[in-house]
C-alpha positions as CSV (number, residue, x, y, z in Angstrom):
1,M,117.3,117.0,31.8
2,I,117.5,120.9,32.6
3,G,118.8,120.2,35.7
4,E,121.6,117.8,33.9
5,S,122.7,120.2,31.4
6,I,123.1,123.0,33.9
7,R,125.0,121.2,36.1
8,R,127.6,120.3,32.8
9,G,127.4,123.4,31.6
10,L,128.1,125.1,34.8
11,R,130.9,122.7,35.8
12,T,132.9,123.3,32.1
13,D,132.4,126.9,32.7
14,G,134.6,126.1,36.1
15,F,131.8,126.1,39.0
16,S,131.1,123.0,41.1
17,I,127.7,121.5,41.4
18,D,126.2,119.5,44.0
19,W,122.5,118.7,42.6
20,V,119.8,117.7,43.9
21,Q,116.0,117.2,43.1
22,D,113.7,117.4,46.1
23,G,112.5,120.2,48.8
24,Q,113.5,117.9,51.8
25,T,117.0,116.8,50.7
26,A,117.8,120.2,49.8
27,E,116.7,121.2,52.9
28,R,119.2,118.8,54.7
29,A,121.9,120.0,52.2
30,L,121.2,123.2,53.2
31,K,122.0,122.6,57.1
32,T,124.6,120.3,56.4
33,E,126.7,122.2,53.8
34,S,128.6,125.4,53.1
35,Y,127.5,127.2,49.8
36,P,128.6,130.5,48.1
37,L,125.0,130.3,46.1
38,L,122.2,128.5,46.3
39,L,120.1,127.7,42.6
40,L,116.3,127.3,43.2
41,D,113.7,125.9,41.7
42,L,110.4,126.7,42.4
43,G,108.7,123.4,41.4
44,L,110.9,120.9,43.5
45,P,108.7,117.6,45.1
46,G,107.8,117.0,48.4
47,K,108.4,120.8,49.4
48,S,108.2,123.7,47.2
49,G,111.6,125.8,46.7
50,L,109.6,128.9,48.4
51,A,108.9,127.0,51.5
52,V,112.8,125.9,51.4
53,L,114.1,129.6,50.9
54,S,111.5,131.2,53.3
55,A,113.4,128.7,55.8
56,L,116.6,129.3,55.0
57,R,115.8,132.9,55.7
58,R,113.9,132.4,58.5
59,R,117.1,130.8,60.5
60,G,119.3,133.9,59.3
61,D,120.7,132.1,56.4
62,S,122.4,134.9,54.2
63,T,123.2,132.9,51.4
64,P,123.3,134.4,47.5
65,V,119.5,132.6,45.9
66,L,118.9,132.5,42.2
67,I,115.5,131.1,41.6
68,L,115.3,129.0,38.7
69,T,111.4,128.8,37.4
70,A,109.0,128.5,34.4
71,R,106.3,130.5,36.4
72,D,106.7,133.9,34.6
73,A,103.3,135.8,35.8
74,V,104.8,139.2,37.9
75,A,103.1,138.0,41.4
76,D,105.1,135.5,40.8
77,R,108.3,137.5,40.6
78,V,107.5,139.3,43.6
79,Q,106.6,136.6,46.3
80,G,110.0,134.8,45.2
81,L,112.2,137.8,45.4
82,D,109.7,139.3,48.8
83,A,110.6,135.6,50.4
84,G,114.4,136.5,50.0
85,A,115.7,135.4,46.9
86,D,118.4,137.9,45.6
87,D,117.6,137.4,41.5
88,Y,115.5,135.2,39.2
89,L,115.5,133.8,35.7
90,V,112.5,132.2,34.2
91,K,112.8,129.1,32.3
92,P,113.7,129.1,29.5
93,F,117.3,130.4,29.6
94,D,120.9,130.7,28.3
95,L,123.5,129.2,30.1
96,D,125.5,131.8,29.4
97,E,123.6,134.3,31.0
98,L,122.8,132.2,34.5
99,A,126.4,132.1,34.7
100,A,126.9,135.7,33.9
101,R,124.0,136.5,36.9
102,I,125.9,133.4,39.1
103,R,129.0,135.4,38.3
104,A,127.2,139.0,39.4
105,L,125.2,137.5,42.8
106,L,128.9,136.6,44.3
107,R,130.7,139.6,43.2
108,R,128.0,141.2,45.2
109,Q,128.0,138.7,48.1
110,A,132.3,139.8,48.0
111,G,131.7,143.7,48.3
112,R,133.3,143.6,44.6
113,S,131.8,145.4,41.8
114,Q,134.4,144.8,39.0
115,P,134.7,141.7,37.7
116,L,138.8,141.4,37.8
117,L,140.4,140.0,40.2
118,I,144.1,141.3,41.1
119,S,146.8,140.3,43.3
120,G,150.5,142.5,42.4
121,A,151.5,141.8,39.2
122,L,148.6,138.8,38.7
123,T,145.1,139.3,37.3
124,L,142.3,137.0,36.6
125,N,139.2,137.5,34.9
126,P,136.3,135.2,35.6
127,V,134.1,135.6,33.0
128,T,137.3,135.1,30.1
129,H,138.8,133.0,32.1
130,E,142.0,134.6,31.7
131,V,145.1,134.9,33.8
132,T,148.3,137.2,33.0
133,H,150.4,137.0,34.9
134,R,153.7,139.8,34.7
135,G,151.7,141.1,31.7
136,Q,152.3,138.0,29.3
137,P,148.7,134.8,29.5
138,L,149.1,132.5,31.2
139,I,146.9,129.1,30.1
140,L,145.5,126.9,33.6
141,P,143.5,123.8,33.7
142,A,140.3,124.2,35.1
143,K,141.3,123.1,38.3
144,E,144.1,125.2,38.6
145,F,142.0,128.4,37.5
146,A,139.4,127.4,40.0
147,L,141.6,127.2,42.8
148,L,143.3,130.4,42.2
149,Q,140.4,132.1,41.9
150,L,139.2,131.1,45.2
151,L,142.4,131.9,46.5
152,M,142.6,135.8,44.8
153,E,138.4,136.1,45.7
154,R,139.5,136.2,49.5
155,P,143.0,137.9,49.7
156,G,144.8,137.8,52.8
157,A,142.0,135.3,53.9
158,V,143.2,131.3,54.8
159,L,141.2,128.8,52.7
160,S,142.0,125.1,54.2
161,R,142.1,122.4,51.7
162,T,139.0,121.3,52.8
163,Q,137.5,124.0,52.5
164,L,139.0,124.5,48.9
165,E,138.2,120.9,48.5
166,E,134.6,121.8,49.1
167,R,134.6,124.0,46.5
168,L,136.7,122.7,44.4
169,Y,134.9,119.2,43.5
170,G,130.9,118.2,43.6
171,W,129.6,115.0,46.1
172,N,130.4,112.7,43.0
173,E,133.3,113.7,41.5
174,N,136.5,111.4,43.0
175,V,139.1,113.6,44.7
176,A,142.4,112.3,45.7
177,S,143.6,113.0,49.1
178,N,146.6,115.7,47.9
179,A,144.5,116.6,44.8
180,V,145.1,120.7,46.0
181,E,148.6,120.2,47.0
182,V,149.1,118.8,43.4
183,H,147.5,121.9,41.8
184,I,148.8,124.7,44.5
185,H,152.8,122.8,43.4
186,H,151.6,123.4,39.7
187,L,150.2,127.1,40.2
188,R,153.7,127.8,42.2
189,K,155.8,126.2,39.5
190,K,154.1,128.4,37.0
191,L,153.4,132.0,40.1
192,G,156.6,131.5,41.6
193,T,156.3,130.4,45.5
194,K,155.6,133.6,46.9
195,M,152.4,133.8,45.2
196,I,150.3,131.4,47.1
197,Q,151.9,131.3,50.7
198,N,151.6,127.7,53.1
199,V,149.7,129.3,57.0
200,R,151.4,125.6,58.4
201,G,148.8,124.0,59.7
202,L,146.0,126.1,58.4
203,G,145.7,126.3,54.7
204,Y,146.5,128.3,51.9
205,M,146.8,132.3,51.5
206,V,147.5,135.0,48.3
207,A,148.4,138.2,50.5
208,A,146.4,141.1,50.6
209,S,147.2,143.5,48.2
């Protein structure tokens, strides 16, 4: 029930979620997929969250890890952080706080200190989901906002269609073969054709300022 509530809440907040419910499946997913962040419950069946975390760090995987747990003793928090976790949230918690901690970890991973993403006349606020273009507010559907955020988080980097699909959609979401192209087309109609560049044969990018 908690996991489903978290998944619904974070999807509403614009995140794409892959959810597994035991330690062995978590390890397989982490070895075969690339994730920007891992939410990890310590009380997983089969293999504990702490064991999953320790194995992740032993193989040199630096994916940010936010531990979610009912264990609120100081010794438990110390053990999780010393095993390689980046943050720790004790149940019960507020979904708004969870989303804020996720955004903070993603900013830290990207080397950014401020929440706003700015590219020329375009500003995007991941916290409030507000976009302004040339000083005017711009209302974007959730997937268009998420795609634009992905590109603006890495200015100058080319992201392939596959990379964008993996970040925009979870395992159980149906994805049309041209979904990314459709979102890009709609964004270009609103932002102009020069904001999002198509690098032929490779993918899409927002130019570095």
